[in-house]
Structure formats: C-alpha cells, structure tokens
C-alpha positions in Angstrom: 96.4 104.5 85.2 97.9 108.1 86.1 101.0 108.7 88.1 99.0 110.2 91.0 96.9 106.9 91.2 100.5 104.9 91.6 101.4 107.6 94.4 98.1 106.5 96.2 98.4 102.8 95.7 101.8 102.7 96.7 101.1 102.8 100.4 98.9 99.8 99.9 101.4 97.2 98.0 105.1 97.2 96.7 106.1 98.6 93.2 106.2 94.9 92.2 102.9 94.2 93.1 101.5 97.2 91.5 103.0 96.0 88.2 100.4 93.2 88.0 97.4 95.8 88.2 98.8 97.7 85.1 97.2 95.9 82.1 97.2 98.5 79.6 100.7 100.1 80.0 102.6 101.1 77.1 105.5 102.9 78.6 107.2 102.2 81.9 110.6 103.7 83.0 112.3 101.8 85.7 115.8 103.5 85.5 117.9 103.0 88.7 115.1 101.4 90.4 115.4 98.2 92.6 114.5 96.1 89.7 115.5 92.6 89.2 115.0 89.5 86.8 112.0 88.5 89.1 110.4 91.6 88.4 110.5 91.2 84.8 108.5 88.0 85.1 105.5 90.2 86.2 105.8 92.4 83.2 105.9 89.4 80.7 102.1 89.2 79.9 102.0 93.2 79.2 101.6 92.8 75.6 100.8 96.4 75.0 104.2 97.5 76.5 106.5 99.4 73.8 109.2 101.5 75.8 110.9 99.8 78.9 113.8 101.9 80.3 115.9 99.3 82.7 119.1 101.4 82.8 120.9 101.6 86.2 119.3 98.3 87.3 120.2 94.7 88.3 118.5 92.9 85.4 120.2 90.1 83.4 120.1 88.7 80.0 117.9 85.9 81.6 115.7 88.7 83.1 115.3 90.3 79.4 114.2 86.7 78.2 111.0 86.8 80.1 110.0 89.6 78.0 110.6 88.0 74.5 107.0 87.2 74.2 106.2 91.2 74.3 105.6 91.7 70.8 105.9 95.6 70.7 108.6 96.0 72.9 
C-alpha cells in the first residue's frame, strides 16, 4: 500500500487500526509517533516485516516481546 493510500485511509480510521490492514508490509518507520506496547501487538502477525523504527516512542521491552515471532525482523 502506498503512502498516498495511507493518507486517504487516515480519515477513516486511526493509525493503529490502519496497521491491521497492512498484510505485506516490509518496512515501517514509527519514530516519534505516539506508539505504545499495545500498538506493537497489532504488528505481531506481520511476518514479512524486516525493518521497524521505534526511536522516540514509548515502547518498552514487554512491547517488543510481542514481536518475538516476527522471524525477519
């Protein structure tokens, strides 16, 4: 899904709900975005995810544990 598509969808749902729709995402940069441990649970099933930037977020070690099954991350 292209950036333009996300901007279009942004008016219909919140950013975290939008993450549920991304099935084949490989790279996600959430630096300095209001991301929490709960948000990462939505990414747990994204097994194609290779790059995830969480710098400047409120994510803790317990939130990262939800991503342990993401083999390519």
